[in-house]
C-alpha positions as CSV (number, residue, x, y, z in Angstrom):
1,M,-10.9,-23.9,14.0
2,A,-7.4,-22.9,13.0
3,D,-5.9,-25.0,10.3
4,F,-3.0,-27.4,10.7
5,Y,-0.2,-24.9,9.6
6,S,-1.5,-22.1,11.7
7,E,-1.3,-24.4,14.7
8,M,2.2,-25.4,13.7
9,A,3.2,-21.7,13.5
10,D,1.9,-21.2,17.0
11,M,3.8,-24.2,18.2
12,A,7.0,-23.0,16.5
13,R,6.6,-19.5,18.1
14,D,6.2,-21.3,21.5
15,L,9.3,-23.6,20.9
16,L,11.6,-20.8,19.5
17,K,10.9,-18.4,22.4
18,P,14.2,-17.6,24.4
19,T,15.1,-20.1,27.1
20,S,14.4,-17.3,29.6
21,A,10.8,-17.5,28.4
22,G,10.5,-21.3,28.4
23,G,11.5,-22.0,24.9
24,L,14.4,-23.5,23.0
25,G,15.5,-20.2,21.2
26,Q,19.0,-18.8,21.7
27,G,20.9,-15.8,20.7
28,H,19.8,-12.3,19.7
29,L,18.4,-12.3,16.2
30,T,17.1,-9.3,14.4
31,I,16.0,-8.1,11.0
32,S,16.2,-4.4,10.2
33,R,15.8,-1.9,7.2
34,E,15.8,1.8,6.8
35,G,12.4,3.3,7.5
36,P,10.7,5.7,5.0
37,P,12.6,9.0,4.4
38,T,11.1,12.2,5.4
39,P,11.0,15.0,3.0
40,G,12.1,18.5,4.3
41,P,9.2,21.2,4.6
42,N,10.6,22.9,1.5
43,P,11.3,21.3,-1.8
44,W,14.9,22.4,-1.6
45,D,15.4,20.9,1.8
46,P,17.3,17.5,1.8
47,V,15.4,14.4,2.5
48,V,16.1,13.1,5.9
49,P,16.8,9.3,6.1
50,G,14.2,7.4,8.0
51,E,14.7,5.7,11.3
52,P,15.5,2.1,11.0
53,I,12.8,-0.5,11.5
54,V,14.1,-3.4,13.7
55,E,12.3,-6.7,14.5
56,K,13.6,-9.1,17.0
57,L,13.2,-12.6,16.0
58,D,12.7,-15.7,18.2
59,G,14.9,-18.5,16.9
60,A,17.9,-20.7,17.1
61,V,21.1,-20.8,15.0
62,R,23.3,-23.8,14.3
63,G,25.6,-25.0,11.6
64,I,24.2,-26.3,8.2
65,D,24.0,-29.9,7.6
66,K,27.4,-31.4,6.4
67,R,25.6,-32.8,3.2
68,M,24.9,-29.2,2.2
69,V,28.6,-28.2,2.2
70,G,29.7,-27.7,-1.4
71,T,26.3,-27.4,-2.8
72,E,25.0,-24.4,-4.5
73,V,22.1,-22.4,-3.2
74,G,21.0,-19.1,-4.9
75,G,24.3,-18.9,-6.9
76,V,26.5,-19.4,-3.8
77,V,28.4,-22.4,-2.8
78,L,27.8,-23.3,0.8
79,M,30.9,-23.6,3.1
80,A,31.3,-25.5,6.4
81,S,31.2,-22.4,8.3
82,D,27.9,-21.3,7.0
83,L,25.0,-21.4,9.5
84,Q,21.2,-21.7,9.5
85,A,18.8,-19.7,11.7
86,I,15.3,-21.3,12.2
87,C,13.0,-18.4,13.3
88,A,9.4,-17.9,14.1
89,V,7.7,-16.2,11.2
90,P,8.6,-12.4,11.3
91,S,5.8,-9.8,11.1
92,M,8.0,-8.0,8.4
93,E,9.0,-10.3,5.4
94,F,12.7,-10.2,4.7
95,Q,13.6,-8.2,1.5
96,P,16.9,-7.8,-0.3
97,G,18.8,-5.0,1.3
98,D,17.5,-5.8,4.9
99,T,20.2,-6.5,7.5
100,F,19.9,-9.8,9.5
101,A,22.2,-9.8,12.6
102,V,23.1,-12.6,15.1
103,D,24.0,-11.4,18.5
104,G,24.4,-7.8,17.2
105,K,26.8,-8.8,14.3
106,P,25.5,-8.4,10.8
107,V,25.6,-11.6,8.5
108,H,25.0,-12.2,4.9
109,V,21.7,-14.0,4.0
110,I,22.5,-16.5,1.4
111,A,19.0,-18.0,1.2
112,M,15.6,-17.7,3.0
113,E,12.8,-20.1,2.8
114,N,9.4,-20.6,4.4
115,I,8.7,-23.8,6.2
116,P,6.6,-25.3,4.6
117,A,7.5,-23.9,1.1
118,A,3.9,-23.2,0.1
119,G,0.8,-22.3,2.0
120,T,0.9,-20.8,5.6
121,P,4.4,-20.7,6.8
122,S,5.1,-22.2,10.3
123,A,8.7,-21.1,10.6
124,V,11.5,-19.5,8.4
125,R,14.9,-20.8,7.6
126,F,17.8,-18.3,6.9
127,I,21.1,-19.7,5.6
128,I,23.6,-17.1,6.7
129,R,27.3,-16.4,6.4
130,S,29.5,-14.4,8.7
131,A,30.2,-10.9,7.2
132,G,33.9,-11.7,7.5
133,A,33.9,-15.0,5.5
């Protein structure tokens, strides 16, 4: 029998599917990073950058809670225009340097946290800011 949080992760995946698939998810969310570089056949050949690795995420985006505006998270003071994306747990863990995009537009990830914070995550929350802000 699966434990409670594994069942919650399955439920979150179902709820955060796109509306076209019967869920409540919205928008087009992705995480991407550069793939591993490929060395040339000879030592003097330049290394070829790897193909980007892109993962589509099921999730929903909305504004942050007004009580969070003006608070500090990860050394950044949150603004009213900041957003939060609640996503099903991605198969590739977010790392510094990765690109998070909403509807094809890159955004800055201010903070990322697993829900719940310890144990088996059921979902992931990203606090994000428009790249132009």
